[in-house]
KEVEXLUM-361441 format. One record per residue (C-alpha): x, z, y; residue in one letter. Coordinates in steps of 0.05 Angstrom, whole numbers, plus 5000, padded with zeros to 4 digits. Layout:
BEGIN
XZYA;...
***
This chain:
BEGIN
418395575129M;419095625055H;419394975016E;413794904964R;416394634898V;411794374841L;415694504775L;412894114714I;415794314646M;414893974580N;415894584533P;416894134472C;422393674497S;428993654463G;429994274421Q;425594684466K;431794964499R;429294914572A;424295474559K;429995944552R;432295804621Y;425795824659L;426696514686A;433796344710D;431395694743I;425896054779L;430896584804E;435396024827L;429595694864F;427896354897R;434996424922A;434095764957Y;427496034989D;423295584946F;416095784933V;415195504863T;408795334825T;410095234749V;405694794707M;406594654633M;404594004599T;400694034536K;399493304520A;401592614540R;399492434610G;399093154634D;404693084686A;400792514720V;394592944724D;398293554749I;401393154806I;394792824823R;391593514830E;397193924857H;402693434884G;399993364955K;401594084972D;408894034948A;415093874989H;418993724926R;416693574855I;421493754797V;420593594722C;423993914663I;423693504599G;425892844571G;425592124597D;418192094578G;416592694622T;420792394679F;416791744671N;410192104677E;412792474740T;414691824773V;408191514756R;404492114783G;408292094849V;407291334857L;399891334836E;398591924884A;402191544941G;407092114953L;413992054984T;416592724967V;423692784933P;423692844858I;428193304818G;429993184746Y;432693704699I;433993324634P;432193714570A;430293164521G;433592904457S;436992304486T;436192314563N;438291574573D;436391544645F;439392204662A;445991994630N;445791354672S;444791764735L;450492224713K;445992834721L;449093474692P;447793584618K;447794344628N;440694564648I;442695064702M;447694564733D;442194044736A;437594554768A;442794694822R;443293944833R;435893944846V;436794504899C;442794264938D;443193514921G;441392944968T;435192504959P;437691794938Q;433191184932P;432190914863V;428690294837D;422590344791V;419789794747G;412689574740K;410989274673F;403988994675G;399889584701D;404890114678R;411290394710Y;417990474675F;424190824702T;429690544660Y;427690064604V;422189634573A;424589364505S;422389044441F;425388904372G;430789284334A;431190054346F;425790074399T;420390344353K;424690954336A;423791274404S;416191344398Y;415491384322S;420191954308T;416092594300P;417293114353Q;419493644302N;424793164277V;427193034347K;427593794358N;431393904295A;436293334297L;436493144371G;439692454387H;441492354314L;433992304298A;433591654338Y;439491344303I;436791524233L;429791264250E;432690614277G;436990504214I;430490554175K;427689974216D;433389474199I;430489184137P;423888994173S;427188674234I;424987974246R;426487504304P;420987504356L;419186894398A;418987074472V;419386674538R;422186954602F;421186614669E;425786874723T;427986654793P;434486394760Q;430485964709G;427086004642V;430086324579V;426386284514E;427986364439G;427386814380K;430587494390Y;431688114348I;432388534410F;430688484481G;430888964542A;429088954615V;433089554640S;435389934700N;440190384663S;447090394630T;444290694566S;438590384525V;435390774469G;441691194463G;444590634420V;446390064468L;450390184531T;451289714590L;457289704636S;456490144699P;460189584736E;454089134729V;448389654732V;446389894803D;439890294800M;437890124872N;439589384879D;432689114870G;434088754803V;433588894730F;438588724676E;435488274623L;439188324555L;436887884497L;440087834428I;438587274379K;438887364305S;446087234279P;446486624235A;452186924193N;457087504188A;461887194239I;456487134291E;454187864277L;461388084288N;461387704355E;455188054377I;457788754358V;464388614393L;461088344456A;456488964460L;462289434445T;466789124499R;460789054546Q;462788314556K;456687914545Y;459987224536D;457087104468C;452686504447S;447686974414A;446887414476I;443487274541T;444887734600F;442587624671L;439587994731A;432687874759A;428088194809S;421587964775N;420187664707I;414087314675E;414087454600I;410187064548T;409887344478A;405487484419S;399988004431P;402088324366D;409188464390M;409789204409D;413889434470W;417190104487T;416990344558L;421790934572D;421091144499G;413491094496E;409490554457W;406090004495M;401489504462P;403188754465G;399888214506S;400287454514N;403187544585H;406588094626F;408888074700H;414888514709V;416988714780E;422689134809N;419989614862L;426189714902K;427490424927S;420790644901A;422591364895I;427491874923R;431392264870L;435492884880M;442692674862M;
***
């Protein structure tokens, strides 16, 4: 029996390079006896709708695009109550989550991994009523991922995020946030915060792979306070560079669920997409929520 594959492509991701490989990918899938249905996204949320309508007939669901497209694919699978393996062919500008998973950067190599890889369980986060696959963040640099125009991302790639983030620096203000975790309460004023399940956050910050396990049932919570002076700023930079978080201005811990209290005016970013603020968010780790071809 031929395996039915639903292939969802975001034709605008990255520098639109994935479109050039579509025929080769379909030929590869045919060599594996896959019967492939290709659906193109046109607007935000399309991948979710496609899976809701067509996912139940697929043995495997594959997405080609950036981390946002992957987020929608995961959301679609979970909301539809499906348990089929997910394949991810990264073709975005930054591909944070794909880098953390050590997925091939070459599109055809990633496509082969989808075909002959093994389904591995991976945690998914739930932030309020929305899902995230690798990060929910606020503060410095987080706005860049959703505010950078698509044509700029296509032209400059990852550099676009860095440049857009640098533009935000003069407007960075400490934000008052409270986090209740099973380990205790953490609160203060922070210039950056992230609840993540990834070694790469926004393409700017990286966490040590020695402390990040994407299927351990917990998130990494990283919080950075505003430096009081140049010496403290240097300590923060050094701690992040060395991936040793023993700095008085940095809080780093693991938690399976978190209650967050913050200003409703404080924006968040989930997997590179904007999320409006709220007085309260419940964040939960859904252990082994999906099976990803690795």
